[in-house]
N, C-alpha and C positions, 0 to 999 in steps of 0.2 A: 589842478593845484591853483591856489589863489595867487594873484600876480602882484599884490601890493606889499609883499614882505619887505620890511625896511632893513637896510644894512647899517643903520645908525646904532643898532643894539647888537651888532655881531650876528645878524640873521635870526635874532630871537623872534618868537611869535608875539606879536603886539596885540594886547587885549584891552578892550574897554569893558569895565564892570558897571552894569546898571543894577543898583540895589538901594532901596530907600532906608533900610535898617543899618545904622552905623556899625553895630556889632557884626551883623552878617557880612557886611561889605568888607570889614577888616579880616574876617575869617576867609572869605573868598580870595582876597588879595594875598594873604599869607600862604594859602594853599597853593596858589599858582606860582608865586615867586620863590618857592622853595626850589624850583627847577630853574637853573640859569638859562635855559632855552626859552623861557617865557618872561615877558615884560609887560606889566600893567601900565599902559600909557594914559589911561583916563578912567575916571570914576564919576558916575552921575547918580543922583537920588531920584530922578524922575525921567519919564520918557523923552521929554523935550530936550533935556540936557544930554541924554544919550545920543539923540539924533544930531545935535550940534557937534558933539565930539566925533561922531563917525564921519560927518562931512569934512571936518577939519583934519582929523588924525588918520583917517583911512586904515583902521586896524585890520588885523588878520582874523579876529574872532571877537565875539561879544558874549558875555554872560548877562542874561536878562531876567530880572525878577518879574513875576507876574503882577504883583500888587504894588503899583507905584502911583504917586499922585500925578495929576495933569493928564498923563497918557499911561494906560496900563500896558502890560507886556504885549498883549495881542495887538493892540492899536499900534504900538511902536514897531512891532514885527512887520505888520502889513505895510507900514510906511517904508521901512528899511528895504523890504523885498522889491518894492516898486521903484525906489529911488537909488538906493546904494546897496545892492545885494551883497551880503557878507554873512559868513557862517555864524549862526547863533546857537548857543546852548541855553536852554530855559532852566531857571532855578525855581523849582515849584514847591509849594507846601503839600502836606499829605491830606488836606481836606478834600472832600468830594468835588467841591467847586474848583479847587486848584488842580486836581488831577484831570478833570474834564477840560479845563482851559489849556493845560499842558498838551494834551492830545490834539486839541484844536490847533495849537501852535505848530505841531508837527505837520499838519495838513497845509498850513500856510507858509511853510518854508523853513522852520527851525530844523537844525540838523539833529539835535538830541535834547534830552532834558535830564535833570538830576533832582531827586527829592531832597528837601532840606531835612536836617536832623529832627527827630521827634521822640517823645517818650524817654528822654534821657540818653538816647543813642548819640554817639559822637558824629560830628559833621564829617561827611564822606569826602575828605580832602583828596585822597589818592584817586578816587573815582572821578572827581571833578577835573583834576589835572589831566587824567587820561582822556576824558571826553573832549576837553578843550584842545588838546594836542591833535586828536584825531579830526575834530571838526575843522581845524585850521587848514587841513589838506584838501577840503572839499570845495569844488567849484560849484557854488550854489546856483549859478546860471544854468547848470545842466540838471538841476533837481526836478523830479517829477512830482507834481502835486496831485493829491487824491481827486479822482473824478467825482462828478455829482452822483447822488444816489440813483440806483437803477430801479426800473419797475420790477417789483418782486411779488406782488400780491398773488397773481394767478400761479406763478411758478412755485411759490412756497407751498401751495396746496396740491401741486401735482404729485402723482404717485411716483415711486422710484423703485429701483431693483430690490427684490426681497432678500438677496444674498450679498454677503460681504465678500467681495472678491480680492480686495487689496486694502492695505493701510498705508497712508501717506503721512510721514512725519516731516513737518516744516520747521526749520530752525532759523532764527533771525536775531539780530542785535541792532546796532546803530543803523537807522534807515529802515528797519523792519516794519514798523507800523505803516509807513507810506507804501512800502512794497506790498504788504498784505492787503491794503486797501485797493490796490490795482489787481493783484493776483486772484483773490477769492471771488470777486464778481464774475470772473471768466470761467469758473468751475460750475458745471450744471448741477441742478438739484438732484437729478437722477444718477449721479455719479455712483458707481457700485463700489465705493471705497469710503472708509472712515478716515477722518483727518485729525491729526494731533498737531497743535501749534505750540512751539516753545519759543517765546519771545522774551528776551532779557528785559525785565521790568520789575519794579518794586511791587509789594503787596497793594491791593486795591486798584492799581492802575490796570492790571490785566482784566479785571471784571469790566471796567469801562471800555477797554479796547474790544473785548468780546461783544459787548452791546453794540458798539459802532459797526463792527464787522457784520454782525447779524442784520443790521439795518441796511447794509450796502450790498448784500449778497443773497443768493437764492438758497444758501445752505442754512442749516440750523446751527448757529454758532453760539456757544456758551462757555463760561469759565468752568473748567472741570471740577467735579467734586468726587470725593471718595466713592468708589463703587460704580461710577458711570460706565455704561457699556459703550463699546466702539461699534457704531452703526453706520451704514451707508447714508450719505447725505448729511451727516453730522460732523461738525468741526469743534473740537474741544481745545480750549486755550489753557495751558498750564498756569496755575496760580502763581503770582509773584511770591518769592520766598519759599517755595515748595518744589521739591523734585517730583516729577511725574514719571511713573513707570507702569507697566502693564503686567497683570497677573491673571493666569487662567483660573476662573471660578466656574464650576459646573460646565466645563467645556466651552466657555466663552471668555473673551478677553475683557477685563475690567480695569478701570483706573485705580491705582494706588498712589497715595501721596506721602511724601516723606519730608519732614522739616529739614532746614539747612543745618549742617554741622558748623557751629560757630567757629571751630578751629580751622576750617578750610576756607580758602580765598577764591574758590571756583565760583563761577556764575550759578545763581540759583533763581529760577530753574535752569538746569543744565541740559543742553542738547545732547551731549555725549551720553549722559545718564539715560535719557529717554530712548535714544536710538539703540543703545546697547541692550536695554531690557526688551525691546520689541524684536530685535533681530532673530533670536532663536525661536520666537513664537511664530512669526510670519514668514521668515526665511525668504524665498524667492518672490513672495507677494508683498514684500515691504519696499516702499519707494521713499528714499530720503531726499529732501530738498533743502539745500543750504543757500540762504539768501544773504543779503548785505549785512555786514557787521564787522567789528574789529575783534582781533584775537584769533584763537584757534579752536574754540568750542565747536564741536561738530566733526572735527577731524578723526578723533578716536572712534566716535559713533559711526561715522561713515565707513571706517575700516571694518567695524563689527558687522555692519549691514552687508558689505561686499563679501566678507568671509562666509556669511550664511546664505549667499545667493541672491540677495536683494540688489537694488540699483540706486544710483545717486545722480541727482540733477543739481547743478550749480548755476547760480546767476553769474552772468558774464561781467567783466570788469567795466565795460562801458555803461551799463545800466545800474551798477552798484554804487550806492552812496559811499560805502567803505568796502573795499574788496578783500579785507583781511581774512574773514572766515571762509568764503568760497575760494579765495586764492590759496589758502592753506590746503584745502581738500584737493584742489586741482594740482597743486605742487607735489602732493603725495601720490599722484596718479590714481586717485580714487573716484573721479567723476566719470560716469558713463556718458553724460551729456552736459554741455555748457551752453546755456541759452540766455538771450536777452529776457528781461522780465516779462515782456508781453508774449513771449513764446513758451513760457514755463507751463501754463495751463494745458496747452495742446500737447506738450511733451509728456505731462502726467497722464493725459487721456490715452496717448499712444501706448505708453508702457502698460497701462491697465488693460487695454485691448489685446496686447500681445500675450497676456496671461489669462484672458477671458475664457478660453476653451478648456481650461483645466477645472478641477473640482473647486467649488467655493472654499475660501479660507475657513469660514464659519457659517453655519446655517442659523438664521434668526428664528427665534421661537415664535 
């Protein structure tokens, strides 16, 4: 937990808003102060002003625009993390440049990000408030930053198992991109399993995340498209704004995508949705992995996996940025293993080896 929570506002979360657009700044402040447990104590229109306020006010959380004069969001974030570590929620545009910069900010210590409104959609006020409240609980001094890119050339070209023995579904939310950057490079190219990643993210951001993961691991990582086959050594990232499930076509599992129901408020992509669809297909050969994130998405899916004979791995509290999702699964007694982040890859490998003597789940053509 952060230790600078002020008692001057009745224990409210004290926030500094960094945003150069007066209209967007007003929207952010109004969204946050609808909750009496949140108090905006400062607002700045450029990076230098934000740094000055942080030094003076010692807030519990910062919202940070990426495109600000004098110092942009990334430059400001780097300075904050080196001098005054404080939880930061990035407020990003939907442009390719903005999305790329937002993902880079996660690697440099931002807790989470939110995409600004676009195309006539309403500003996501409820989501912003939830993310700020969650971020304020994070001790950023314990955050794990993404490691440097690994040598992948030779291993990318290596041969791998011809049969699909297992399927691994990885679910994550807040802190997930950072955790995935550490987890995936630990998985070998010749892993006899297909991998599906469900990370709570808006459209377009998931494609950029998949590109980054592909460059940092020995796996073939890509954003999933309709009809993609589940193959060993391949990791498919569910597209933002789409539910991913699997369907058997000609005796092989393939990706199906379903658009979000606008009447529902569940996360999209949904971890529960994906796990529940995979469970009856792969049964004991399905491994579910629940990483850091707020909320309960993944709990119902984990129950479905366990009912069909599959197994569940949860990230432990100490290595989770937010322990809500794995904590919910653990609390329902659905976790077969609870591991620190650095031990999850080995745990996945061990579970795959334990089923390796049985018939393959599917034969590749």
